[in-house]
C-alpha positions in Angstrom: -9.3 -17.8 -15.7 -10.5 -16.2 -18.8 -7.9 -14.3 -20.9 -8.7 -11.0 -22.5 -7.7 -10.5 -26.1 -5.7 -7.4 -26.8 -4.8 -5.8 -30.1 -1.6 -7.2 -31.5 -0.2 -8.5 -28.2 3.5 -9.2 -28.2 3.4 -10.5 -24.7 0.4 -12.2 -23.1 -0.2 -13.6 -19.6 -1.5 -17.2 -19.6 -3.8 -18.9 -17.2 -0.8 -20.6 -15.7 0.9 -17.3 -15.1 -2.1 -15.8 -13.4 -2.7 -18.9 -11.3 0.9 -18.7 -10.1 0.3 -15.1 -9.0 -2.9 -16.1 -7.2 -1.3 -19.0 -5.3 1.6 -16.8 -4.3 -0.7 -14.2 -2.8 -1.2 -16.5 0.3 2.4 -15.4 1.2 1.7 -11.7 1.1 2.5 -11.5 4.8 5.8 -13.3 4.3 8.8 -11.0 5.2 6.4 -8.5 6.6 8.3 -5.4 7.8 7.4 -2.1 9.5 9.0 0.0 6.8 7.2 -1.2 3.7 4.8 -3.7 5.3 3.6 -6.3 2.7 5.8 -5.1 -0.2 8.1 -8.1 -0.2 5.1 -10.5 -0.4 3.5 -8.4 -3.1 6.7 -8.5 -5.2 7.0 -12.2 -4.7 3.4 -12.7 -5.9 4.1 -10.6 -9.0 7.4 -12.3 -9.8 5.8 -14.7 -12.5 4.3 -11.8 -14.3 7.5 -9.7 -14.2 9.6 -12.5 -15.4 7.2 -13.4 -18.2 6.8 -9.8 -19.5 10.3 -8.4 -19.0 12.5 -11.4 -18.8 14.3 -10.4 -22.0 15.1 -6.9 -20.8 17.3 -6.6 -17.6 16.5 -3.0 -17.1 12.7 -3.4 -17.2 13.0 -6.5 -15.1 14.8 -4.6 -12.4 12.3 -1.7 -12.6 9.4 -4.2 -12.3 10.8 -5.6 -9.1 11.5 -2.2 -7.7 8.0 -1.0 -8.6 6.3 -3.7 -6.5 8.7 -3.4 -3.6 7.1 0.0 -2.8 5.0 0.3 0.3 1.9 -1.9 0.3 -0.6 -2.8 3.0 -4.1 -4.2 2.6 -6.4 -6.9 4.0 -5.3 -10.3 2.6 -8.8 -11.2 1.6 -9.3 -8.1 -0.7 -5.6 -7.7 -1.9 -6.0 -10.2 -4.8 -8.3 -7.7 -6.5 -5.4 -5.2 -6.6 -3.0 -8.0 -7.7 -5.3 -8.8 -10.6 -5.4 -5.1 -11.7 -1.5 -5.0 -11.3 -1.3 -8.0 -13.6 -3.5 -6.3 -16.2 -1.5 -3.0 -16.0 1.8 -4.7 -16.3 0.6 -6.5 -19.3 -0.7 -3.2 -20.8 2.6 -1.5 -20.1 4.7 -4.4 -21.6 2.7 -4.1 -24.8 2.5 -0.3 -25.1 4.7 1.7 -27.3 7.2 4.2 -25.8 5.3 7.1 -24.1 1.9 5.5 -24.5 1.7 4.2 -20.9 2.8 5.9 -17.7 4.3 3.2 -15.5 4.0 5.3 -12.4 0.2 4.8 -12.7 0.6 1.1 -11.7 1.7 2.1 -8.1 -0.8 5.0 -8.1 -3.7 2.6 -8.6 -2.3 0.3 -5.9 -2.0 3.2 -3.5 -5.5 4.5 -4.3 -7.1 1.0 -3.8 -5.3 -0.5 -0.8 -6.8 1.9 1.8 -10.5 1.5 0.9 -10.1 -2.3 0.3 -8.2 -2.7 3.6 -11.1 -1.1 5.4 -13.6 -3.4 3.7 -11.6 -6.5 4.3 -10.8 -5.8 7.9 -14.4 -4.8 8.7 -16.0 -7.8 7.2 -13.5 -10.6 7.7 -11.5 -9.6 10.8 -14.2 -7.6 12.5 -17.4 -9.4 11.6 -17.2 -12.9 10.0 -14.3 -14.1 12.1 -15.9 -13.0 15.4 -19.2 -14.5 14.5 -17.5 -17.8 13.3 -15.5 -18.1 16.5 -18.5 -17.1 18.7 -20.6 -19.9 17.2 -17.9 -22.5 16.5 -15.7 -22.3 19.6 -18.3 -23.4 22.2 -19.2 -26.4 19.9 -15.6 -27.3 19.4 -14.9 -27.2 23.1 -17.7 -29.8 23.6 -16.0 -32.0 21.0 -18.5 -31.3 18.2 -17.3 -31.4 14.6 -19.8 -28.6 13.9 -17.4 -26.1 15.6 -14.6 -26.0 13.0 -17.1 -26.7 10.2 -19.3 -23.7 11.1 -16.2 -21.5 11.4 -15.1 -22.6 8.0 -18.5 -21.9 6.5 -18.9 -18.5 8.2 -15.4 -17.0 7.9 -13.0 -19.1 5.7 -15.3 -19.9 2.8 -16.5 -16.3 2.2 -12.9 -15.1 2.4 -11.7 -17.6 -0.2 -14.6 -16.7 -2.5 -13.7 -13.0 -2.3 -10.1 -13.7 -2.9 -10.7 -15.9 -6.0 -13.4 -13.9 -7.7 -11.8 -10.6 -6.7 -8.6 -11.6 -8.5 -10.5 -12.6 -11.6 -12.5 -9.4 -11.6 -9.4 -7.3 -11.1 -7.5 -8.8 -14.0 -10.5 -9.2 -16.4 -12.1 -5.8 -15.7 -8.7 -4.2 -15.4 -7.7 -5.2 -18.9 -10.9 -3.9 -20.4 -10.9 -0.7 -18.3 -7.3 0.1 -18.9 -7.5 -0.4 -22.6 -10.4 2.0 -22.8 -9.0 4.8 -20.5 -5.5 4.6 -22.0 -6.9 5.4 -25.4 -8.8 8.5 -24.3 -6.2 9.9 -21.9 -8.3 9.3 -18.8 -5.5 7.2 -17.2 -3.1 10.0 -17.2 -5.7 12.3 -15.6 -6.5 9.8 -12.9 -2.8 9.3 -12.1 -2.3 13.0 -11.6 -5.5 13.2 -9.5 -4.2 10.4 -7.3 -0.9 12.2 -6.8 -2.6 15.4 -5.8 -4.9 13.6 -3.4 -2.0 11.7 -1.9 -0.1 15.0 -1.3 -3.2 16.6 0.3 -3.7 13.6 2.6 0.0 13.6 3.6 -0.2 17.4 4.3 -3.2 16.9 6.6 -1.4 14.0 8.4 1.7 16.2 9.0 -0.4 18.9 10.6 -2.5 16.5 12.7 -0.1 13.7 13.6 3.5 15.1 13.8 4.0 17.0 17.1 7.1 19.1 17.6 6.8 21.9 20.2 9.4 24.2 21.8 9.3 25.3 25.5 6.4 27.7 26.1 8.5 30.6 27.4 12.1 31.7 27.1 13.8 34.6 28.8 15.4 37.3 26.7 16.8 40.2 28.7 14.4 39.4 31.5 11.5 39.4 29.1 9.4 36.3 28.6 8.9 35.3 24.9 6.6 32.5 23.8 8.8 31.0 21.2 6.2 28.4 19.9 3.6 31.1 19.4 6.1 33.3 17.6 7.0 30.5 15.2 3.3 29.6 14.7 2.5 33.2 13.9 5.1 33.0 11.0 3.7 29.7 9.7 1.6 27.2 11.7 3.0 23.7 12.1 6.4 24.9 10.6 8.5 22.6 12.9 6.5 19.4 12.0 6.8 20.3 8.3 10.6 20.7 8.6 11.0 17.4 10.5 8.9 15.7 7.8 11.0 17.2 5.0 14.2 16.1 6.9 12.9 12.5 7.1 11.9 12.6 3.5 15.4 13.8 2.5 17.0 11.0 4.4 14.7 8.4 2.8 15.7 9.8 -0.6 19.3 9.2 0.3 18.3 5.6 1.1 18.7 5.9 4.8 16.7 3.1 6.5 13.3 4.1 7.9 14.2 2.1 11.1 17.4 4.2 11.6 15.3 7.4 11.1 12.8 6.2 13.7 15.6 5.6 16.2 17.1 9.0 15.4 13.8 10.7 16.1 13.5 8.9 19.4 17.0 10.0 20.4 16.4 13.5 19.2 13.2 13.7 21.4 15.0 12.3 24.5 18.0 14.7 24.2 15.8 17.7 23.2 13.5 17.3 26.3 16.5 16.6 28.6 18.2 19.8 27.5 15.0 21.8 27.6 15.1 22.5 23.8 11.9 20.6 23.2 8.7 20.6 25.2 
């Protein structure tokens, strides 16, 4: 893999470092969990880079691991492109002077890319090439023809491997050039802020559309029926879902496990409905 030449690099990733990252990406689904999905596999893949760039600084080494243990989920066929960019950004950060590079932009770029690339990877490889390959290859394989697995390999596996390899190369090579340019003119900082704003807008829309918390339709107050839910919505629509979301976020900030929060919400729902507090 071609290496990009940076100005006065104090730390530089080698072909061997990058190859180690690429080979480790096949374990992205290792230790998959429902809280942070592929984060453990991503951190494992980035380990050679983190050790190479920050091995002499325990604090930055720890920060590097924590950075890549954040939530990540993407199609495995397109994820190497993001890994390549992460390698380029980590290299840029390791060689930048204090205040010249915002490290939070590394995860901002990951978050911005994983959704669109997941859609592309799932649509092409899980939803199209895999089905076509199985549809053509399985009948031949059942009849004992070697063409069955061979055609499946040519239709599904080979395109996936090519996308993985060239995507990783393009991510690192293009990422180095692109990041050097946009870091110099301040565009990276603007993109990071834009990504944060977009993320908050998307989360706000998801709270309103996907979090459902409703109170009983009517309650009796001195023999008068009051629609409590409509009263609250007249003050602020979707106020209860927002409060529940803020409560969960506060618990996550206190390092309460997402799994325990999920069980707590289930228990709250059961008790609330049984007591007539929730609809």
